[in-house]
N, CA, C and O atoms as a CHARMM CRD file, in Angstrom:
* protein
*
  356
    1    1 ARG  N    -21.37100 512.37500 204.02000 PROA 1      0.00000
    2    1 ARG  CA   -22.69600 511.87600 203.25100 PROA 1      0.00000
    3    1 ARG  C    -24.21000 512.08000 203.59900 PROA 1      0.00000
    4    1 ARG  O    -24.34400 511.66900 204.75100 PROA 1      0.00000
    5    2 ARG  N    -24.99500 512.37500 203.28500 PROA 2      0.00000
    6    2 ARG  CA   -26.37200 513.05600 203.68700 PROA 2      0.00000
    7    2 ARG  C    -26.88500 511.51600 203.16400 PROA 2      0.00000
    8    2 ARG  O    -26.10500 510.79400 202.54400 PROA 2      0.00000
    9    3 VAL  N    -28.22600 511.10600 203.46600 PROA 3      0.00000
   10    3 VAL  CA   -28.18600 509.67500 203.05600 PROA 3      0.00000
   11    3 VAL  C    -28.82200 510.10800 201.11000 PROA 3      0.00000
   12    3 VAL  O    -28.34600 509.46500 200.17400 PROA 3      0.00000
   13    4 ASN  N    -29.59200 510.92300 200.93400 PROA 4      0.00000
   14    4 ASN  CA   -29.60500 511.17000 199.33400 PROA 4      0.00000
   15    4 ASN  C    -28.33500 511.42200 198.95600 PROA 4      0.00000
   16    4 ASN  O    -28.31500 511.60500 197.73900 PROA 4      0.00000
   17    5 GLY  N    -27.38800 511.50300 199.39000 PROA 5      0.00000
   18    5 GLY  CA   -25.96500 511.44600 198.95900 PROA 5      0.00000
   19    5 GLY  C    -25.22300 512.60600 198.30700 PROA 5      0.00000
   20    5 GLY  O    -24.35900 512.39900 197.45500 PROA 5      0.00000
   21    6 THR  N    -25.63400 514.08000 198.79500 PROA 6      0.00000
   22    6 THR  CA   -25.40100 515.11900 199.22000 PROA 6      0.00000
   23    6 THR  C    -24.09800 515.23300 199.76100 PROA 6      0.00000
   24    6 THR  O    -23.27400 514.34800 199.52900 PROA 6      0.00000
   25    7 SER  N    -23.78800 516.30500 200.51800 PROA 7      0.00000
   26    7 SER  CA   -22.57500 516.33900 200.74600 PROA 7      0.00000
   27    7 SER  C    -22.17100 516.70600 201.94600 PROA 7      0.00000
   28    7 SER  O    -21.37600 517.61300 201.70300 PROA 7      0.00000
   29    8 LEU  N    -22.21400 516.58800 202.94200 PROA 8      0.00000
   30    8 LEU  CA   -21.86400 517.87800 204.48800 PROA 8      0.00000
   31    8 LEU  C    -20.58200 518.13100 204.60000 PROA 8      0.00000
   32    8 LEU  O    -19.57700 517.42600 204.51200 PROA 8      0.00000
   33    9 THR  N    -20.88200 519.94900 204.93700 PROA 9      0.00000
   34    9 THR  CA   -19.62600 520.57600 204.84100 PROA 9      0.00000
   35    9 THR  C    -18.81900 519.81500 206.53500 PROA 9      0.00000
   36    9 THR  O    -19.56700 519.19500 207.29100 PROA 9      0.00000
   37   10 VAL  N    -17.65700 519.95100 206.81200 PROA 10     0.00000
   38   10 VAL  CA   -17.96200 520.13300 208.16200 PROA 10     0.00000
   39   10 VAL  C    -18.48500 520.91400 209.71200 PROA 10     0.00000
   40   10 VAL  O    -18.17000 520.61000 210.86300 PROA 10     0.00000
   41   11 ALA  N    -19.24700 521.83600 209.29000 PROA 11     0.00000
   42   11 ALA  CA   -20.04800 522.71900 210.22800 PROA 11     0.00000
   43   11 ALA  C    -21.10800 521.95900 210.22500 PROA 11     0.00000
   44   11 ALA  O    -21.69600 521.53000 211.21800 PROA 11     0.00000
   45   12 GLU  N    -21.39800 521.75900 208.98000 PROA 12     0.00000
   46   12 GLU  CA   -23.10300 520.72600 209.11900 PROA 12     0.00000
   47   12 GLU  C    -22.89000 519.75800 209.17000 PROA 12     0.00000
   48   12 GLU  O    -23.95900 519.22900 209.47400 PROA 12     0.00000
   49   13 LEU  N    -22.08700 518.94800 209.06600 PROA 13     0.00000
   50   13 LEU  CA   -21.69400 517.19700 210.02700 PROA 13     0.00000
   51   13 LEU  C    -21.43300 517.54500 211.48800 PROA 13     0.00000
   52   13 LEU  O    -22.19600 516.77700 212.07500 PROA 13     0.00000
   53   14 THR  N    -20.76200 518.29700 212.45900 PROA 14     0.00000
   54   14 THR  CA   -20.17900 519.12900 213.70800 PROA 14     0.00000
   55   14 THR  C    -22.09600 519.36200 214.21100 PROA 14     0.00000
   56   14 THR  O    -22.62400 518.84800 215.19700 PROA 14     0.00000
   57   15 ALA  N    -22.65400 520.10500 213.36800 PROA 15     0.00000
   58   15 ALA  CA   -23.88900 520.62600 213.94800 PROA 15     0.00000
   59   15 ALA  C    -25.16300 519.10200 213.73700 PROA 15     0.00000
   60   15 ALA  O    -25.34000 519.10100 214.95500 PROA 15     0.00000
   61   16 ALA  N    -25.74600 518.36800 213.43000 PROA 16     0.00000
   62   16 ALA  CA   -25.50500 517.19700 213.05400 PROA 16     0.00000
   63   16 ALA  C    -25.42000 515.84900 213.67900 PROA 16     0.00000
   64   16 ALA  O    -25.98700 514.75700 213.68800 PROA 16     0.00000
   65   17 ARG  N    -24.30400 516.56700 214.25400 PROA 17     0.00000
   66   17 ARG  CA   -24.10900 515.04500 215.84000 PROA 17     0.00000
   67   17 ARG  C    -24.15000 515.54300 216.70100 PROA 17     0.00000
   68   17 ARG  O    -23.38300 514.98900 217.48800 PROA 17     0.00000
   69   18 TRP  N    -24.77700 516.63000 217.27900 PROA 18     0.00000
   70   18 TRP  CA   -25.19500 518.03500 218.27900 PROA 18     0.00000
   71   18 TRP  C    -26.25300 517.33400 218.53600 PROA 18     0.00000
   72   18 TRP  O    -26.58100 516.67300 219.52100 PROA 18     0.00000
   73   19 LEU  N    -27.03300 517.66900 216.98600 PROA 19     0.00000
   74   19 LEU  CA   -28.87800 517.35600 217.13200 PROA 19     0.00000
   75   19 LEU  C    -28.73300 516.00200 217.67400 PROA 19     0.00000
   76   19 LEU  O    -29.04000 515.72300 218.83300 PROA 19     0.00000
   77   20 GLU  N    -28.09600 514.86400 216.52500 PROA 20     0.00000
   78   20 GLU  CA   -27.97900 513.45900 217.15000 PROA 20     0.00000
   79   20 GLU  C    -27.71700 513.31400 219.23900 PROA 20     0.00000
   80   20 GLU  O    -28.55500 513.31800 220.14000 PROA 20     0.00000
   81   21 VAL  N    -27.05300 513.26600 219.25600 PROA 21     0.00000
   82   21 VAL  CA   -26.08500 513.64000 220.68100 PROA 21     0.00000
   83   21 VAL  C    -27.57300 514.18600 221.55100 PROA 21     0.00000
   84   21 VAL  O    -28.49100 513.37000 221.45800 PROA 21     0.00000
   85   22 GLU  N    -27.84300 515.25200 222.23500 PROA 22     0.00000
   86   22 GLU  CA   -28.55400 515.91700 222.66700 PROA 22     0.00000
   87   22 GLU  C    -29.68600 514.82700 222.44100 PROA 22     0.00000
   88   22 GLU  O    -29.80200 513.77400 223.06900 PROA 22     0.00000
   89   23 ILE  N    -30.51200 515.30300 221.39500 PROA 23     0.00000
   90   23 ILE  CA   -32.25500 514.00300 221.01200 PROA 23     0.00000
   91   23 ILE  C    -31.88300 513.47700 222.23700 PROA 23     0.00000
   92   23 ILE  O    -32.15500 513.58600 223.43300 PROA 23     0.00000
   93   24 HSD  N    -30.65000 512.44000 220.96200 PROA 24     0.00000
   94   24 HSD  CA   -30.84300 510.96000 221.55700 PROA 24     0.00000
   95   24 HSD  C    -30.96900 510.43700 222.95900 PROA 24     0.00000
   96   24 HSD  O    -31.40600 509.47300 223.58800 PROA 24     0.00000
   97   25 HSD  N    -30.19100 511.89500 223.15200 PROA 25     0.00000
   98   25 HSD  CA   -29.77300 511.36800 224.75100 PROA 25     0.00000
   99   25 HSD  C    -30.77200 511.26000 226.36200 PROA 25     0.00000
  100   25 HSD  O    -30.69100 510.76900 227.48800 PROA 25     0.00000
  101   26 VAL  N    -32.05000 512.41300 225.18000 PROA 26     0.00000
  102   26 VAL  CA   -33.59300 511.95500 226.07400 PROA 26     0.00000
  103   26 VAL  C    -33.97900 510.92500 225.73600 PROA 26     0.00000
  104   26 VAL  O    -34.60100 510.36700 226.64000 PROA 26     0.00000
  105   27 ASP  N    -33.88700 510.11700 224.43200 PROA 27     0.00000
  106   27 ASP  CA   -34.24200 508.51800 223.95300 PROA 27     0.00000
  107   27 ASP  C    -33.81400 508.03200 225.06700 PROA 27     0.00000
  108   27 ASP  O    -34.80800 508.02500 225.79300 PROA 27     0.00000
  109   28 LEU  N    -32.84700 507.57900 225.70000 PROA 28     0.00000
  110   28 LEU  CA   -31.99400 506.45500 226.56800 PROA 28     0.00000
  111   28 LEU  C    -32.71100 506.78200 227.70200 PROA 28     0.00000
  112   28 LEU  O    -32.06300 506.24700 228.60100 PROA 28     0.00000
  113   29 GLY  N    -33.77100 507.40400 228.26100 PROA 29     0.00000
  114   29 GLY  CA   -34.07200 506.95700 229.80100 PROA 29     0.00000
  115   29 GLY  C    -33.51400 507.29300 230.72700 PROA 29     0.00000
  116   29 GLY  O    -33.94500 506.87700 231.80200 PROA 29     0.00000
  117   30 LEU  N    -32.26700 508.22400 230.72500 PROA 30     0.00000
  118   30 LEU  CA   -31.53800 508.31900 231.73400 PROA 30     0.00000
  119   30 LEU  C    -31.77200 509.13600 233.01400 PROA 30     0.00000
  120   30 LEU  O    -30.99600 509.06500 233.96700 PROA 30     0.00000
  121   31 ASP  N    -32.78000 509.85300 233.00600 PROA 31     0.00000
  122   31 ASP  CA   -32.32600 510.79500 233.85200 PROA 31     0.00000
  123   31 ASP  C    -33.00800 512.28100 232.56900 PROA 31     0.00000
  124   31 ASP  O    -33.84300 513.09600 232.95800 PROA 31     0.00000
  125   32 TYR  N    -32.53900 512.30300 231.41400 PROA 32     0.00000
  126   32 TYR  CA   -32.42300 513.36700 231.14500 PROA 32     0.00000
  127   32 TYR  C    -33.03500 513.66900 229.96200 PROA 32     0.00000
  128   32 TYR  O    -32.91000 513.16900 228.84500 PROA 32     0.00000
  129   33 ARG  N    -33.88000 514.77500 230.46900 PROA 33     0.00000
  130   33 ARG  CA   -35.13100 515.06900 229.43900 PROA 33     0.00000
  131   33 ARG  C    -34.97000 516.67500 228.65500 PROA 33     0.00000
  132   33 ARG  O    -34.02900 517.40500 228.96800 PROA 33     0.00000
  133   34 ALA  N    -35.78400 517.00900 227.83800 PROA 34     0.00000
  134   34 ALA  CA   -35.12900 517.73700 226.86400 PROA 34     0.00000
  135   34 ALA  C    -35.23700 519.23000 227.59100 PROA 34     0.00000
  136   34 ALA  O    -34.63200 520.20800 227.15300 PROA 34     0.00000
  137   35 VAL  N    -36.18500 519.26900 228.88900 PROA 35     0.00000
  138   35 VAL  CA   -35.70800 520.51400 229.69600 PROA 35     0.00000
  139   35 VAL  C    -34.55500 520.53600 230.89600 PROA 35     0.00000
  140   35 VAL  O    -34.52000 521.09200 231.99300 PROA 35     0.00000
  141   36 ASP  N    -33.71500 519.75300 230.24500 PROA 36     0.00000
  142   36 ASP  CA   -32.27800 519.45500 230.57700 PROA 36     0.00000
  143   36 ASP  C    -31.42200 520.30900 229.45800 PROA 36     0.00000
  144   36 ASP  O    -30.53900 521.14000 229.67000 PROA 36     0.00000
  145   37 TRP  N    -31.94500 519.86000 228.22500 PROA 37     0.00000
  146   37 TRP  CA   -31.35700 520.39600 227.23500 PROA 37     0.00000
  147   37 TRP  C    -31.01000 521.85700 227.03000 PROA 37     0.00000
  148   37 TRP  O    -31.94600 522.58500 226.70200 PROA 37     0.00000
  149   38 PRO  N    -29.91700 522.35100 227.16000 PROA 38     0.00000
  150   38 PRO  CA   -27.91600 523.77100 227.27200 PROA 38     0.00000
  151   38 PRO  C    -29.28100 524.64800 226.01100 PROA 38     0.00000
  152   38 PRO  O    -29.89500 524.33500 224.99100 PROA 38     0.00000
  153   39 GLU  N    -29.11500 526.30000 227.29600 PROA 39     0.00000
  154   39 GLU  CA   -29.81500 526.68200 226.10800 PROA 39     0.00000
  155   39 GLU  C    -28.75100 527.17100 225.02300 PROA 39     0.00000
  156   39 GLU  O    -29.02500 528.17700 224.36700 PROA 39     0.00000
  157   40 ASP  N    -27.66500 526.56400 224.82900 PROA 40     0.00000
  158   40 ASP  CA   -27.64200 527.53300 223.41800 PROA 40     0.00000
  159   40 ASP  C    -28.09100 526.05100 222.63000 PROA 40     0.00000
  160   40 ASP  O    -29.11900 526.26000 221.98700 PROA 40     0.00000
  161   41 PHE  N    -27.69400 524.84600 222.51600 PROA 41     0.00000
  162   41 PHE  CA   -28.62800 523.75800 222.05500 PROA 41     0.00000
  163   41 PHE  C    -29.96400 524.36400 220.90600 PROA 41     0.00000
  164   41 PHE  O    -30.11600 524.26000 219.68900 PROA 41     0.00000
  165   42 VAL  N    -30.96100 525.17000 222.26600 PROA 42     0.00000
  166   42 VAL  CA   -32.02900 524.92200 221.87200 PROA 42     0.00000
  167   42 VAL  C    -32.50500 526.39700 220.91500 PROA 42     0.00000
  168   42 VAL  O    -33.44500 526.60700 220.14800 PROA 42     0.00000
  169   43 ALA  N    -31.08900 527.44200 221.50400 PROA 43     0.00000
  170   43 ALA  CA   -31.39100 528.23300 220.21800 PROA 43     0.00000
  171   43 ALA  C    -30.81000 528.38100 219.17800 PROA 43     0.00000
  172   43 ALA  O    -30.60900 529.19500 218.27600 PROA 43     0.00000
  173   44 PHE  N    -30.53400 527.18400 219.58500 PROA 44     0.00000
  174   44 PHE  CA   -29.52100 526.61400 217.78100 PROA 44     0.00000
  175   44 PHE  C    -30.34600 526.00800 216.87400 PROA 44     0.00000
  176   44 PHE  O    -30.62700 526.25700 215.70200 PROA 44     0.00000
  177   45 ALA  N    -30.88400 524.63700 218.13000 PROA 45     0.00000
  178   45 ALA  CA   -32.05000 523.67600 216.75100 PROA 45     0.00000
  179   45 ALA  C    -33.04800 524.47000 216.99500 PROA 45     0.00000
  180   45 ALA  O    -32.42500 525.51500 216.80300 PROA 45     0.00000
  181   46 LEU  N    -34.05900 524.80700 217.25400 PROA 46     0.00000
  182   46 LEU  CA   -35.07900 525.78100 217.51500 PROA 46     0.00000
  183   46 LEU  C    -35.71200 526.49700 215.91200 PROA 46     0.00000
  184   46 LEU  O    -36.82800 526.18800 215.49300 PROA 46     0.00000
  185   47 PRO  N    -34.87300 527.37700 215.23500 PROA 47     0.00000
  186   47 PRO  CA   -35.01500 528.06300 213.92500 PROA 47     0.00000
  187   47 PRO  C    -35.10000 526.97700 212.96900 PROA 47     0.00000
  188   47 PRO  O    -35.83600 526.73600 212.01200 PROA 47     0.00000
  189   48 GLY  N    -34.27100 526.48800 213.43600 PROA 48     0.00000
  190   48 GLY  CA   -34.43600 525.33300 212.10100 PROA 48     0.00000
  191   48 GLY  C    -35.77000 524.30800 212.24800 PROA 48     0.00000
  192   48 GLY  O    -36.70400 524.08800 211.47700 PROA 48     0.00000
  193   49 GLN  N    -35.59100 524.02200 212.96900 PROA 49     0.00000
  194   49 GLN  CA   -37.00100 523.04300 213.14900 PROA 49     0.00000
  195   49 GLN  C    -38.37700 523.74700 213.25100 PROA 49     0.00000
  196   49 GLN  O    -39.37400 523.06600 213.01400 PROA 49     0.00000
  197   50 LEU  N    -38.53100 525.17100 213.61400 PROA 50     0.00000
  198   50 LEU  CA   -39.66800 525.63100 212.87500 PROA 50     0.00000
  199   50 LEU  C    -39.03100 525.67700 211.88300 PROA 50     0.00000
  200   50 LEU  O    -38.66200 524.50900 211.75400 PROA 50     0.00000
  201   51 ASP  N    -38.46300 526.47400 210.71300 PROA 51     0.00000
  202   51 ASP  CA   -38.55600 526.89500 209.67600 PROA 51     0.00000
  203   51 ASP  C    -39.52700 525.60500 208.88200 PROA 51     0.00000
  204   51 ASP  O    -40.57400 525.79300 208.26400 PROA 51     0.00000
  205   52 ARG  N    -38.52300 523.68900 209.21200 PROA 52     0.00000
  206   52 ARG  CA   -39.44300 523.07900 208.36300 PROA 52     0.00000
  207   52 ARG  C    -40.65400 522.66900 208.74400 PROA 52     0.00000
  208   52 ARG  O    -41.23500 521.70400 208.24800 PROA 52     0.00000
  209   53 LEU  N    -41.20200 523.57100 209.87500 PROA 53     0.00000
  210   53 LEU  CA   -42.76700 522.32900 210.51700 PROA 53     0.00000
  211   53 LEU  C    -44.02000 522.90100 209.29000 PROA 53     0.00000
  212   53 LEU  O    -45.09800 522.31300 209.38400 PROA 53     0.00000
  213   54 PRO  N    -43.90800 524.09600 208.07200 PROA 54     0.00000
  214   54 PRO  CA   -44.87700 524.29300 206.93400 PROA 54     0.00000
  215   54 PRO  C    -44.88800 523.28700 206.26700 PROA 54     0.00000
  216   54 PRO  O    -45.89800 522.81700 205.74300 PROA 54     0.00000
  217   55 GLN  N    -42.90200 522.47600 206.14700 PROA 55     0.00000
  218   55 GLN  CA   -43.42800 521.40400 204.78900 PROA 55     0.00000
  219   55 GLN  C    -44.01100 519.71300 205.40600 PROA 55     0.00000
  220   55 GLN  O    -44.74800 518.92000 204.82000 PROA 55     0.00000
  221   56 ARG  N    -43.42800 519.59700 206.62300 PROA 56     0.00000
  222   56 ARG  CA   -44.15800 518.71300 207.44300 PROA 56     0.00000
  223   56 ARG  C    -45.53600 518.64900 207.58000 PROA 56     0.00000
  224   56 ARG  O    -46.13700 517.57500 207.55700 PROA 56     0.00000
  225   57 ALA  N    -46.21400 519.98700 207.75800 PROA 57     0.00000
  226   57 ALA  CA   -47.29900 519.89700 208.20400 PROA 57     0.00000
  227   57 ALA  C    -47.78900 521.17100 207.82000 PROA 57     0.00000
  228   57 ALA  O    -47.40700 522.21400 208.35100 PROA 57     0.00000
  229   58 PRO  N    -48.54700 521.11500 206.99700 PROA 58     0.00000
  230   58 PRO  CA   -48.85800 522.89300 206.71600 PROA 58     0.00000
  231   58 PRO  C    -49.97100 523.03000 207.01000 PROA 58     0.00000
  232   58 PRO  O    -50.79800 522.16300 206.72700 PROA 58     0.00000
  233   59 GLY  N    -50.34800 524.33800 207.76300 PROA 59     0.00000
  234   59 GLY  CA   -50.82200 524.72900 208.52000 PROA 59     0.00000
  235   59 GLY  C    -51.06000 524.73400 209.61400 PROA 59     0.00000
  236   59 GLY  O    -52.13400 525.00200 210.15300 PROA 59     0.00000
  237   60 THR  N    -49.58200 524.28200 210.31200 PROA 60     0.00000
  238   60 THR  CA   -49.51400 523.98000 212.17700 PROA 60     0.00000
  239   60 THR  C    -48.91800 524.94100 212.15100 PROA 60     0.00000
  240   60 THR  O    -48.04300 525.45600 211.45500 PROA 60     0.00000
  241   61 THR  N    -49.87700 525.31400 213.60300 PROA 61     0.00000
  242   61 THR  CA   -48.92300 527.31500 214.12900 PROA 61     0.00000
  243   61 THR  C    -48.13600 525.93700 215.02100 PROA 61     0.00000
  244   61 THR  O    -48.48400 524.76000 214.92500 PROA 61     0.00000
  245   62 PRO  N    -47.39400 526.28800 215.58600 PROA 62     0.00000
  246   62 PRO  CA   -47.05600 525.64300 216.72800 PROA 62     0.00000
  247   62 PRO  C    -47.43300 526.50300 217.94500 PROA 62     0.00000
  248   62 PRO  O    -47.71100 527.70200 217.92500 PROA 62     0.00000
  249   63 LEU  N    -47.38200 525.45700 219.30400 PROA 63     0.00000
  250   63 LEU  CA   -47.72100 525.37200 220.81800 PROA 63     0.00000
  251   63 LEU  C    -47.08100 526.60500 221.26000 PROA 63     0.00000
  252   63 LEU  O    -45.86400 526.59900 221.07400 PROA 63     0.00000
  253   64 GLN  N    -47.36600 527.23900 221.58000 PROA 64     0.00000
  254   64 GLN  CA   -47.14500 528.32200 222.75800 PROA 64     0.00000
  255   64 GLN  C    -46.36700 527.37000 224.06000 PROA 64     0.00000
  256   64 GLN  O    -47.15000 526.75600 224.78400 PROA 64     0.00000
  257   65 LEU  N    -45.37400 527.28500 224.26000 PROA 65     0.00000
  258   65 LEU  CA   -44.71000 526.27100 225.22900 PROA 65     0.00000
  259   65 LEU  C    -43.22400 526.86900 225.04500 PROA 65     0.00000
  260   65 LEU  O    -42.89700 527.69900 224.19700 PROA 65     0.00000
  261   66 PRO  N    -42.48500 526.33800 225.90800 PROA 66     0.00000
  262   66 PRO  CA   -41.32300 526.95000 226.44700 PROA 66     0.00000
  263   66 PRO  C    -40.24800 526.60800 225.59700 PROA 66     0.00000
  264   66 PRO  O    -39.95600 525.42200 225.44300 PROA 66     0.00000
  265   67 ASP  N    -39.74800 527.33300 225.13900 PROA 67     0.00000
  266   67 ASP  CA   -38.48000 526.86400 224.22200 PROA 67     0.00000
  267   67 ASP  C    -38.09100 525.05100 224.39200 PROA 67     0.00000
  268   67 ASP  O    -38.09300 524.00600 223.74100 PROA 67     0.00000
  269   68 SER  N    -37.92200 525.34800 225.13000 PROA 68     0.00000
  270   68 SER  CA   -37.03000 523.61000 225.05500 PROA 68     0.00000
  271   68 SER  C    -38.42400 522.52100 224.58000 PROA 68     0.00000
  272   68 SER  O    -38.35000 521.67800 223.68600 PROA 68     0.00000
  273   69 GLU  N    -39.71000 522.81400 225.46700 PROA 69     0.00000
  274   69 GLU  CA   -40.51900 521.84200 225.38500 PROA 69     0.00000
  275   69 GLU  C    -41.19000 521.59500 223.38300 PROA 69     0.00000
  276   69 GLU  O    -41.39900 520.57700 222.72300 PROA 69     0.00000
  277   70 LEU  N    -41.34800 523.40600 222.98500 PROA 70     0.00000
  278   70 LEU  CA   -41.23300 523.60600 221.74200 PROA 70     0.00000
  279   70 LEU  C    -40.44500 522.18100 221.21500 PROA 70     0.00000
  280   70 LEU  O    -40.91000 521.04400 221.13700 PROA 70     0.00000
  281   71 LEU  N    -39.58700 522.49100 221.00900 PROA 71     0.00000
  282   71 LEU  CA   -38.00700 521.75600 220.57500 PROA 71     0.00000
  283   71 LEU  C    -38.36300 520.47400 220.32100 PROA 71     0.00000
  284   71 LEU  O    -38.00900 520.08500 219.20800 PROA 71     0.00000
  285   72 ALA  N    -39.02300 519.59100 221.07300 PROA 72     0.00000
  286   72 ALA  CA   -38.65300 518.62500 221.62600 PROA 72     0.00000
  287   72 ALA  C    -39.89300 518.62400 221.02000 PROA 72     0.00000
  288   72 ALA  O    -39.72000 517.98900 219.98000 PROA 72     0.00000
  289   73 TRP  N    -41.43200 519.09200 221.10100 PROA 73     0.00000
  290   73 TRP  CA   -42.71700 518.68900 220.31400 PROA 73     0.00000
  291   73 TRP  C    -42.25500 518.63100 219.07800 PROA 73     0.00000
  292   73 TRP  O    -42.66100 517.56800 218.60900 PROA 73     0.00000
  293   74 LEU  N    -41.37900 519.42400 217.99800 PROA 74     0.00000
  294   74 LEU  CA   -41.37200 519.36300 216.98900 PROA 74     0.00000
  295   74 LEU  C    -39.95600 518.17300 216.37600 PROA 74     0.00000
  296   74 LEU  O    -39.58600 518.05200 215.20800 PROA 74     0.00000
  297   75 VAL  N    -39.50700 517.57100 217.37800 PROA 75     0.00000
  298   75 VAL  CA   -38.67300 516.54800 216.92100 PROA 75     0.00000
  299   75 VAL  C    -39.49400 515.65800 217.01500 PROA 75     0.00000
  300   75 VAL  O    -39.78600 515.01100 216.00900 PROA 75     0.00000
  301   76 GLY  N    -39.98500 515.43300 218.03700 PROA 76     0.00000
  302   76 GLY  CA   -41.02100 513.78200 218.40700 PROA 76     0.00000
  303   76 GLY  C    -40.97400 513.23100 219.82400 PROA 76     0.00000
  304   76 GLY  O    -41.29400 512.11500 220.23200 PROA 76     0.00000
  305   77 ARG  N    -40.46000 514.36900 220.52400 PROA 77     0.00000
  306   77 ARG  CA   -39.79000 514.53100 222.05900 PROA 77     0.00000
  307   77 ARG  C    -40.49100 514.49600 223.45800 PROA 77     0.00000
  308   77 ARG  O    -40.34500 514.00300 224.57600 PROA 77     0.00000
  309   78 GLY  N    -41.62400 515.58000 222.50700 PROA 78     0.00000
  310   78 GLY  CA   -42.88600 516.22800 223.14200 PROA 78     0.00000
  311   78 GLY  C    -43.40600 515.07900 224.78000 PROA 78     0.00000
  312   78 GLY  O    -43.04800 513.91000 224.92100 PROA 78     0.00000
  313   79 ASP  N    -44.12800 515.72900 225.60100 PROA 79     0.00000
  314   79 ASP  CA   -44.50800 514.90800 226.32600 PROA 79     0.00000
  315   79 ASP  C    -45.79500 514.54300 226.09300 PROA 79     0.00000
  316   79 ASP  O    -46.57600 515.28300 225.49500 PROA 79     0.00000
  317   80 ALA  N    -46.02600 513.70600 226.41900 PROA 80     0.00000
  318   80 ALA  CA   -48.22200 513.03700 226.43700 PROA 80     0.00000
  319   80 ALA  C    -49.20400 513.61700 226.84300 PROA 80     0.00000
  320   80 ALA  O    -49.69200 514.02800 227.89700 PROA 80     0.00000
  321   81 GLY  N    -49.37900 513.57700 225.91800 PROA 81     0.00000
  322   81 GLY  CA   -50.75000 514.83600 225.73200 PROA 81     0.00000
  323   81 GLY  C    -50.45000 516.39600 225.15800 PROA 81     0.00000
  324   81 GLY  O    -51.08600 517.43700 225.31800 PROA 81     0.00000
  325   82 LEU  N    -48.92500 516.04100 224.25400 PROA 82     0.00000
  326   82 LEU  CA   -49.45300 517.03000 223.05400 PROA 82     0.00000
  327   82 LEU  C    -50.06700 516.47300 221.70600 PROA 82     0.00000
  328   82 LEU  O    -50.69200 515.41300 221.68700 PROA 82     0.00000
  329   83 PRO  N    -49.87400 517.17300 220.68600 PROA 83     0.00000
  330   83 PRO  CA   -50.67100 516.43800 219.49800 PROA 83     0.00000
  331   83 PRO  C    -48.87500 516.31900 218.85300 PROA 83     0.00000
  332   83 PRO  O    -47.73900 516.73100 219.09100 PROA 83     0.00000
  333   84 GLU  N    -49.77200 515.31200 217.76100 PROA 84     0.00000
  334   84 GLU  CA   -48.44600 514.57900 217.15100 PROA 84     0.00000
  335   84 GLU  C    -48.51200 515.22600 216.40300 PROA 84     0.00000
  336   84 GLU  O    -49.47700 515.98200 216.28900 PROA 84     0.00000
  337   85 LEU  N    -47.47500 515.20200 215.55000 PROA 85     0.00000
  338   85 LEU  CA   -46.90900 515.87700 214.23200 PROA 85     0.00000
  339   85 LEU  C    -47.04000 514.19500 213.46500 PROA 85     0.00000
  340   85 LEU  O    -46.95100 512.98000 213.63900 PROA 85     0.00000
  341   86 PRO  N    -47.29700 515.21400 212.59500 PROA 86     0.00000
  342   86 PRO  CA   -46.61000 513.79200 210.92100 PROA 86     0.00000
  343   86 PRO  C    -45.54100 514.03600 211.14800 PROA 86     0.00000
  344   86 PRO  O    -44.78600 514.98500 211.36100 PROA 86     0.00000
  345   87 ALA  N    -45.60300 512.05700 211.00200 PROA 87     0.00000
  346   87 ALA  CA   -44.06500 511.52000 210.03400 PROA 87     0.00000
  347   87 ALA  C    -43.04200 512.04600 209.36200 PROA 87     0.00000
  348   87 ALA  O    -43.16500 511.15900 208.51700 PROA 87     0.00000
  349   88 TRP  N    -42.05900 512.73100 208.91500 PROA 88     0.00000
  350   88 TRP  CA   -41.71900 513.26600 207.95300 PROA 88     0.00000
  351   88 TRP  C    -41.37300 512.01900 206.91400 PROA 88     0.00000
  352   88 TRP  O    -40.90100 510.88400 206.85600 PROA 88     0.00000
  353   89 PRO  N    -42.13500 513.40300 205.91100 PROA 89     0.00000
  354   89 PRO  CA   -42.06700 512.25600 204.31000 PROA 89     0.00000
  355   89 PRO  C    -41.48700 511.60900 203.94000 PROA 89     0.00000
  356   89 PRO  O    -41.77000 511.06700 202.87100 PROA 89     0.00000
């Protein structure tokens, strides 16, 4: 179940765990960065994050970055110097 109590399918749960593993692997500081994310992960995760951008930061235009760096920015793992997005409500 999600935090809000709704159910997840097995496919949704698998996708959620994949997102967590890759994103938090960057957080560990073990010389694994967003540019190291597999291309298939970035291709899977980026469209969903771009779809959520208008509800998070209305009027914000995605930065022109390589896909892995754009995804990192959208999930709050971008390099210093990039504009910060508002926290999720």
